[in-house]
N, C-alpha and C positions, 0 to 999 in steps of 0.2 A: 515761566520758561527757565530751563536750566542754563547756567552760565557756560561760557567757553572754557574748556579744560585749560589748566595752567600751561603756558607755552614751554616747550622743551628748551634746554639751554642753547644759546646761539653758537656755542663752541662744542662741537661733537668730536669725540675721539673714537675712531674705529680702527679695527685691524682686519679689514675685509679685502678680498681681491680687487684689484683696480678695475677689472671688467665685470664686476658683479651684475647679474641680470636685474633689470628693473622689476619692481614688484607688481606693476600692472601697466597695461598698454596705454590707457588714457585716450583711446581713440573715440572719435565722434560716433554716436549711434543715434538712429532716428526711431522714435516711438510715437504711438498715438497718444492722445491727450484726454481721455475721458476723466481722469483724475490724476493729481500729482501732489507730492509733498513739497511744501515751500520751506526750505531749510535755510535759515540765516545763521549768522555767527552767534546768536543768542538763544536759539532753540528751533522748534519745528512746529508748523501748523499744517493741517491737511485741509484742502479745499478742492472744489471741482471747477473746471474751466467754465462750465455753463453757469455756475452760480456767480462767479466773479471773473469775467473774461479779461479785465484789464488790471487785476490785482497784481501788485509787485511783492517780492519777498520782503520780509522785515529788514529794515536798514537801508532800503533802496527808495529812490524818488526820481521823478523826472519823466520826460517823454522822448524828445528828440535825442537827448543824451540821458541815459539812466545811470545815476551815480549811487553807489553802494558803499557804506562805510562801516567798519567793524573795529571796535576799540580794543584791539589786541596789543600785547606788549611786543617789542622787537623780538624777532625769531624767524623761524621758517615754517610755513603753513601749507598744508594740502588744501586746495580749493577745488570744488566741483561746481560747475554751473550748468544749468539747463536753459539753453536759448531757444526761443520759439514760444508759441502760445496759441490762443484761439484764432488769431489772424496771422497771415503770412508775414514773415520777417526776413530782414537782412541785417545781420548783427556781427560786430567785431568786439573783442574784449581787450581792454587795456588795464594794467595793474600799476599801482604806485606812480612813479614818475615816467609816464608814457612808455611803459614796457608792453609791447604788443604780445598778448598771450594766445589770441585766437583771431586769425584773419577772417575776412567777411565770410559768413556762413549763412546760406539761405535755408529757410524752413517753410514748409507749406502750412496753410491754415490747419490748426488742430494737431500739429506735430511739434515735438521738441527734439533737440540734439543735445546730448549730454557730453560734457568735455571736462577733463581734469588736468590740473597743472599744480606745480609747487612754486611758491613765491617767497622771496627773501624780503622781510620787513625790517627796516632800520630807521634810525633818525640821525641826520636828515635822510629822507627817502631817496633823493636824487644824487647830485654830485656831492661827494663827501665834505668839500669845503663850503657847501651851502650856496654855491653859485646858482642863480635862478630861483632861489627860495628853498626852504627846508621841508615844505609839504606839511601835512597834518599827521599827528601821532596816529598809530594804528594802520589798518589795511584799507586802501581805497581801490575799488574796481569801477571801471566806466564801460558801459555798454553803448557803443555808437554804431553808425552805419545808416543806410537809407531808411530802415524801418526797424530799429532795435527792439528786441523782445527778450525778456528774461522771466523764466517761470520759477526758478529755484536757485539758491546759492547755499553751499555748505562750506564752512571754514573750520579746520581743526589743526592742531599742531602736528607737524611732520615728525615721524619717528626715524631718526638716524638718516637724514637725507644726504646725498652727495651734493656738495655745493661747489660750483665752478666759479672762481673769482676772476674778474677782469681788472687788470692794471693797465691804464693807458691815458690817452689825452682826449681832446674834444671830438675826434673821429670815432671814438669808442663809447663815450660816456652817455648817460641818460640826459639828453638835451631837454631842457624844461619846456620849450615852446617850438612848435612847427614854424617854418619848414625845416629847421636844423634837426638832424637825426643822426645818432651814433649807431654803428652796426651792433653794439651791445644791446640796443633796444629792440632789435629785430631778430636776433638769434634765439630769443626766448620762445618763439612759436614752435621751434623744432625740438624742444626738450620735453621729455616725458615726465609725468609725475614721479616723485621719488628723487628728482634732481632739480636744483634751482640755480639760476644765474645771479650772482652778487656782483653788481657792476660798480667798481671803485674807480672807474675812469673819471678824469677831472680836467676841465678845460684849461689849456695853457701849460700843462705840466710837461717837463722834460724828464729824462732818466734820472737826473740829479735831484730835481725838486721833488719828485715823487718819493725818493728815498728819505728826504730830510723833513718832510711835513708830517707831523704826528697824526693828522687826520687821514693820511693816505696809506703808505705801506705799513707803518706800525699798527694802524687801526685794522687793516686787512689781516695782518699776521695774527692779531689777537683773536680772530675768529676761525682761522684755518684749522681744519681737522685732518686727521690722518687720511692720506690718499686723495684729498681734495685737489683738483687741478687749479693752477694759477696761470692764466694766460697773460703774457707780458708784452705790450706793444708800445714802443717809444721811438721817436725820430723826428716828428714834425716840428717839435720845439727845441730840438738839439741842434739848432742852426750854427752855433759856434762851439759846440762841444768837440774836443779833440777825440781822435780815434781811441787813444789809450784811456781817456776818462770815460768814454762811452762803454768800452769793454769792461772797465772796472765797475761801473755802475750796474751793468747787467749781471756781472759775476757776483757782486754783493747781493743783489736781489735773489739770484738763484740759491745762494748759500743760505740766506735767511728763510726762504720758503722751505727748503729742505730741512732746516733745523726744526721747523714746526710740523714736519711730517707731510707737507704738501708736495705736489708734483708740478714743478715749473715747466711751462711750455712757452717758447719764444715765438712772437708773431712780428714779422718785419712790417714796417708801416705801409699802408696803401698809398698809391701814387697821387700826386696832384695832377690837375688837368692843365698842363703847360706844354704846348706843342711847338715843335720846330718842323714845319712841314707836316708830314703825317706820322712823325715819331715824337715821343715825349723827350723833354730836355733832361740833362743830368740833374737839375734842381728838382724836377718833378719826381725823379727816381731817388731823391734824398742823398745826393752827394752835396754835403753842406758847405757853408761859407769858408771853412778851413780845409776843404778838400777831403774830408772823411766820407767814405762810402759807407753810410750807416747800415744798410741792409747786408752788405758784405761782412762788415764787422760783427753784426748779430749772428750771421750764419757761422762765422768762425768761432764765436763764443759757444754757440750750440754744439759744434763739433768737439771743441776742447772740453766742455763740461758734460758731454753726453746728454744733452737736453734736446727734445724734439723741437723742430723749427717749422712753423707754418710760414711759407714764403708768400705772404700776402702782397708784397711788392711785385713779384713776378706775375702772380695771378691777376692782380688788378691792372698791371701794365698790359697784359694780353687782352683783357676785356676792354680797357679804354682805347687802346690803339685799334682794336678790331672795329669799334664803333666810329672812330675817327674824330676829328676836331669838332664837327657839328653835332652828330648824334650823341656823343659822350656827354654833352651838356646836361642831358636828362638825369645823369647820375649825381650831378652837383647842383649848386644853387645858382642857376644862370637864367631861369625863365622869368618872364614878366610877371607871372603869377607869384613867384617867390618874393619879388621886390628886392632882391639882393644880387650882388655880383660876387661870386665866391667859387674859386677853383680848388678849394681844399675840403670844405665840409660837404656832407651828403644830403641830398633830398631823402625822403622816406624810401623812394624807389631805389636810389643809389645805395643807401644803407642796407636795404634788403638784399641787393646783389652782392655787396661786400660780405654780409653775414653768410650768404650762400657759399661764397668762396672759402670762408673759414670752416664752415660745416663740411664741405667737400673734403678738405684736408684732414679734418678730425676723423672722418670715416676712413679715408684712404690709409692713414697712419695708425688707425685703431687706437687713438688716444683715449685717456681715461673716461671722457664723456661719451664716447662713441656708442656704448651699449645703452645709453639713456636717450638716444635720439630717435625721433619718430620715423 
């Protein structure tokens, strides 16, 4: 078998238009299964469904969860998977540290659905400071669902991808274990091949700590290429940060991203689920312990620096208040099934809704990632 081609550099310099059209759609298509090529990260083998109906691609093992591992170096990779097979399946696909790449997809017996996406591979693979574990070197894919089926996997280095970087806290980050889920783990399903999400969110970080930790903003900036968007969300852990310090921290981040050729985008923090009657409290809306209205300060910085702002505070406020004190619990970690009481962090469902609000604003403002969304 031929080896995987050497990975492209993780730092790409491009001088292309911000709204460059994606190279391919990466949409699911359904096909019959008389024969198929089983492509793994180390080569290809051709076989028929009739001869080996339960065979898995090279590098994959398991049944109720099918795990696939490819020993590639850090970088950005184009991945194509064919879910389905000789029997009916219901399959979802996760990459690396619980990044959802394909929601549950149903396939009839004898059919496959082919799907493509681009994955950022790094070490550690989850939170940059190693919280929750560092994962394993290389690329990991997991096929889960009620009846996971995978017929083929192809992995190859991506050529000049757009990489969208996320800088944030525990509401954004790649949370290592359910039920906790950051919205950065769910936004990935909407991104076409040719663009990848690099989530540098890290639990417990404030605007100041993210600046000073070498594993966070400095590490992110070392990878940013020309025209790569960098989405910046802080506020949850700036509980005692003064308005002036918060503005200065954000302004510094903007300047440093621009110095590397990146495109900064500010994201105001999503609300907490803290009600007074049927309305959220000032604390829920991130008016902090020293009286700083952090979302208002971020909007002011965006206007002064001519940086786009996604007002996730306002959008999540409207969503949470529309559901009310009881029904909004499903967005957070409040159910007996979760086993936790938490009005700040999201369930997988809540993270999916928050990711949807971010995506809606990216489309409406035609931000750099917009042309790469499905």
